[in-house]
C-alpha positions, 0 to 999 in steps of 0.5 A: 500500500505504501508503494501504491500511495507513493505512485499515486502522489507521483501520478496525480494529474489534472485534478487541480479543481478537485484538490482545490475543493479538498484544500478549501474543505480541509481549511474550513474544517481546521478553521484555517485560511487557504494559505494555512495562516492563523485560525479563523471562524468556527470549524465547518464540515462538508461532503465531497463526493467523487464519481467516475468509472472504474480506474478513473483515479478515485482511489488515488484521489482519496489517498491524497485526501487522506495524506493532506488530512493527516498532514494538517493533523486531522484524525482520519477514518477510512473504509472501502466497499468490497464487491465480495462483502456487499452482503456482510452487514455493517462491513463498512461501518466496522472498518470506519469505527472499530479501529477507534474503539477496539482493544479497550477493556469492556469497562472502558468500552461501556463507559465510552458507548454508555447506553448504546453499548448493547445496541451498537456494540454487536453491529461493530463487532465489539461485543456479542449480541444480547439475548433480548429483542433485537434493536430496530434498524432506525434505533441502531442508526441513531446509535451509530450517529451518536458514536460517529458524532462523539468521535468527531467532536472528541477527535476533531478535526476528523476526515471520513474517507469511503472508497468504492461506496457503490459496493458498501453493504446496504446497512452501512450505506443507508446509515451514512447516507442519512448521517452525511447531511449533518457533517456541516454541523460537525468538525467532520469532512466526509469524502466518498467515491463511487462508480455512478453506473454501479450504485445500487438502488438502496444507495440512490439517496447518495446521488443527491446528498448536499455537497460542495458541488450543489448536490452533485458529485464531482465527476472525474474526467479521463486524463488528456493526452498531455497528462498521459504523456507526462505520466509515461515520461515520469515512468519510462523517462523523458526520451519517450517520444510524442507518438508513443505517448499519444498512442498510450493515451489512445489505447487507454482512453485516458484511464489513469489506472490503465495508463499506469499499468501499461507503462509498467508492462512497457518497462517490464518488457524493456520496450523502447518508448518510441513511435517504432514500438507504438504498434505493440501498445494495443496488445500490452493494454489488452493484457492489463484487463479482462481476458488479457489479464486472465491469460497473463494470470494463467501463464503463472501456473495452476497453483498460482491461479488457484491461489488468485481465485481463492483471494478473489473469493475472499475479497479484501483484507485477505490472510495468506493462510486462509487463502491457502486453505481455500485454494487447497495449497501447502504453506510453501506453495501458497507463499510462492504463488503470492510472490508470483502474483505480487510480481505480476502486479495482481496482488500487493501486501505481505501479512494481509493481501489485497488486489492492486485494483478492484478491476483486477479483483473483478476480472479474476473473480469472473474468470473462475469457472462457475462450477468451480466458483461455487465449490470455492465458496463452499470451501471458504465457508468451511474454512472460515468456520474452522478458523473460528470466524463464526457463522456470519462470516461463512454465510456470505459464501453459503449464499453463493452455493447451490442448494443440496439439502445439506443440514450443516448449511441450514444450521450455519445460515440459521445461526448467522441469521440469529447473529445478524438480526440481533446485531440490527440487520434484519434484511441480511438475516432474511437473505440468509434464512431465505437461502436456508429455505431453498437448501431445503431444511430437513422436514422437521425444521422447515416450520422453524425456518419459516417462523424465523424468516417471518420474525425477521421480516416482521414489520418491514414486509408484513404481507410477506411475513404473513405468508411465511407464518401461515406456511409455517402453520401448514407444516408438521410441527412437533414442538407445541411451543413453536406452534404457539410462537408462530400464532403469536407472531402471525396475530401480531403482524396482522394487527400491525398491518391494520388487519385486526379482525384477521388477528383476532380470528387467528387466535380464536381458531388456535384457542379452540384446539389448545389444551394447555390452560396457561397457553390458552389464557395467553392467547385469550389475552392477545385476542382481547388486546387486538379486539380492544383496538378494532374499530369494527368489532361486532360484539364489544359489549359481550367481549367486555362482559367476558373480560370483566368476569375473567379479569376479576378472578385473576390475581396477577401472578404472571405477565399474562394475568397482568395483561388481562387485568390491564385490558380490564382497566382500559375497558373500564375507562372506555365504558366510563365506569367510575374512575376509582374502579379503573384506578384499582384495576390499574394498580393491580395490573402494575403490582407485579411489573408490566415492562414496555419492552418484553421480548415476546410481548407487545407494548400496547397493554402497558401503554393503555394502563399508563393512559388509564391514569391520565384519563382518571386525572392522574397524569403525573403517574402516567408521566412516571410510567412513560418515562420508565417505558421510554427508557426501556425502548431506548435501552433496546434501541427501539427508536421507530414506531415504538418511540414515536408512539411514546413521544406522541402520547407523552405529548398528549399527556402534556396537552391534557395537563395544559403544557401546550408548548412542551406538548408541541415539542414532543408531538413534533418529535413523535411525528418525525419518527412516525414519518420514518416509519411511514405515512398511513400507519397508526403511529402517523395517525396518532401524531397528526391528530395530537398535533392538530389538537395542540395547535387548536388549543394554542390558537393557531388555526391556520397551522392546524388546518394546514397540518390536516391538509398536508397529511390528508387527515380525513376519511377513510380513517384507520381500522384500528382505534386511535386516540384521540379519535381521528374522526372526532379530531377532524370534526373539531377542526371543521368546527374551528374552520367554521364548517359546522354542518359538515362537523356535525355530520362527522361527529354524529358518525363518530358517535354511531361508531363508538356508542354501540361498542360501549365507548361512552366516556367523554373523558376519552373521546369528547365527540358529544361535546364537540357535536353539541357545539356544532349543533348549536348553530342550527338546532340549539335544543338538540345541542343542549340535549347532547351536552346534557347527555355528555355531562351525565356520562362525565358525572358517571366517570366522576373525574373533575376534569371530565365533569368540568369540561362537559359543564363548560361545553354545556354552558356554551350551548345553554341559554344565557341565564343558565350559563353562569351556573354551569360555568361556576360549577365547571371552574369548581370542578376543574380547580380540583383537577390537573387540567390547566388548559381546561381551567383556563378556558372555564375561567375566561368563559366565566369571566366573560359571562359575568361581564355580560351579566354586569358583574365587573368585579367578579368578572375581573377576578376570573379573567385575570386568573384565566389570563395568567393560567392561559399564559402558563399553558402557552394558549396564545389564542386564549390569552388574546381572548382574555385580554380582549374581554378585560379591555372590553370591561375597561380593565387594563391587563396586568403584567403577564406571569411567566410559566409556573414550575412544578416546584410547590411553594411552602404554602402550597405544600402545607395546604396539600399536606393538610388536604391529603390528611383529610382536612377541609378547606375551612380548616386549612384556611384557618390554619394558614390565616387566609380565606377559603377561596385562597386555599382553593386556588392554592390546591388548584395550583398543587393539582396542576403541578403534581398532575393529580386530582384532589383524591390523589394528593396523598399518593402524589406527595409520597412520590 
């Protein structure tokens, strides 16, 4: 390699513009002027992409980039894609990052990688995969982003060089293509080179990455006749005449690699570089590549040819002993062959061999007779296993062999798939298992292979996964556990594909034929779960009764029982049973533990239990459970749909608490993750619906409407139940846009869908409240009836926030004389709740009504409180409304308070402790030397800060 680098520097011709771009980028990276003077500005990274056909000089140019970067004191990371290593997951990522981390003790490595150790470590070959669930690909990419960012900052300035990117493995290339746009924000220069005509489909994004050429790569052109003449004279001497040099340019078409190799052949032959010998150049040039190179190789002898073939099979970074084993040569014979190939400028290196140029490696590989090539790959697989490299190293060779019904091949491919899947490369795992299926496996193993193939494809190719798992069920299965696992997986992928009815039916069929009581209970739990999410469930009341009978006699002794109790909790919330009962079931479900990242379970039930606390006016407890759940996801590297759901629903919790700015931040983060999962998925529906709710609460109607239009947030709605209910949110948006008749039709349709299923809790889905608002414009009597029905349902559930919100909407549609009464009770209820935004709405509404009723002093008090609370919530539209009402009352809005914190003041804590101990408002007022209304205000602030209603104060204070 040293010899090649020296030659490269000597023959780097007509690359002035490219090298100028390199120097400018390195100067900005090191904060130096182009002339290397004193530092200036802030280090800025960049992307330099070089494109050109084979042999055009990309490798030579990148070698010069590395040299100049090292001369400026930059840390250089370097990697190269390999034709034979394209199917080796993370091959390029390991070349780049492993040298920076390998060799450290495990404790040091854990300190360096932190929480990413178990996620990134297996992918980079730094540690063995864990036995838990594999990370999702996006989570792994995020981990690799973190590692590279950390290294770039720690070892700045840094230059990352990737040669032959067109041959990089899909996992590495996909990661780098997503990461590279961030280079400008880091002290990192990324230089890549590839052949544009060989760039695979999965790397198309690389063509349009933002770089110094305005989104286009720097195309390398062939050398001119003058440059080739200079190259020839540098190699052969100044006496080479013009005719000879021009013929060299003509026969090589200005290709730098071919020109260098041609001059080497001329020198080896002792040919005089004059016009008289120019006619021999064409034959010499043919010997440099293709069939000419093969003919030259064959003249070196049989053993040498076999050794060269073995090296071509192995790819890059070839160990001579392994190549000798693959070729079937003895030690001395292999050493002689290596010397001969070095002398023929085919191989270079000693302890580690590599081909002088990828063109040579390709020509040698393609020259191997097809049958012999297959045999050599099979031999290579055996040899790498014998050398202790493991199944993953052998798998790429086994992919090239012909199926022969060999059980050993199936065993190695399955083992490689397990390793690769746990390292975070499901695509590679699928290719190994698909090849194992074609071997084929023994009849007794076929179902297991199909199950493993389906599991590897779980959420990326759901239709294919369903086919594999159904085929597995059709096979003879000796182990009952395997059959059960297949059924669980099949129901899961059907549910996640919005085919909830099929998921339920799959479990129902298996329940009927399962003898084991505990397994049957697990399947019943899974069926209850998917039915709970079905928007088209035909007999929800019957399921609810069966679930109630079953859950009430379970003790929660294992995870299955706790899942059923958790589903009972959620059913109680949806049906609007009294909140204390739902809270009781939620605590039972959590008593023995309910992890969010169980390897063989979904995360749905733990999320539903956490949300039950939210709807029961205990959002503080919900946030505690979400924090633990998100930590579980991040430890597992689950950063796709799982983390999107978590962030999105956490945004919903903040929205319900009235922390609207925080809610918007969280939901936008969740939406970004959901967009990586894909549009139209449940994660996407959740995120868009919550974003619209938050924007409406903040008074930003235009943005909410734009979000609805941009994301086509309208019918047809998903088959799965989402919350907030998508159809109801759309109806609310239509009201805000003034389309009340259309809104009434949409909301009435939501009621016809939910009511027959027993989903009657306005705390969960306030479709009736919004319907009453929409009806008030055309049919005010009907609107009042609708609102009163919602109030009755809210009182049955019994939470202050639900009752308070329902009363506020009832006041909005009621005759003028009744509005103040409803609003006063609404405020009283909401002051006992953690719902700051709803309290602000009720206070402003009450103040407005009192102003209209000519009660200015009381109006001012409520408007001022509503104004302050709205400011703390970030409800800008409501702030404007409150200020307008104060101005209309002839009052000047006082200075707005900033956002409140979660820290209780001394008086708030004293009042909270007394209230939790059972003291009345009057008792607390007497002890604090104040009036009862001030105590009400103190306790209202406490409820909002702690995220609980009055009944939960004792538990919240203990936390």
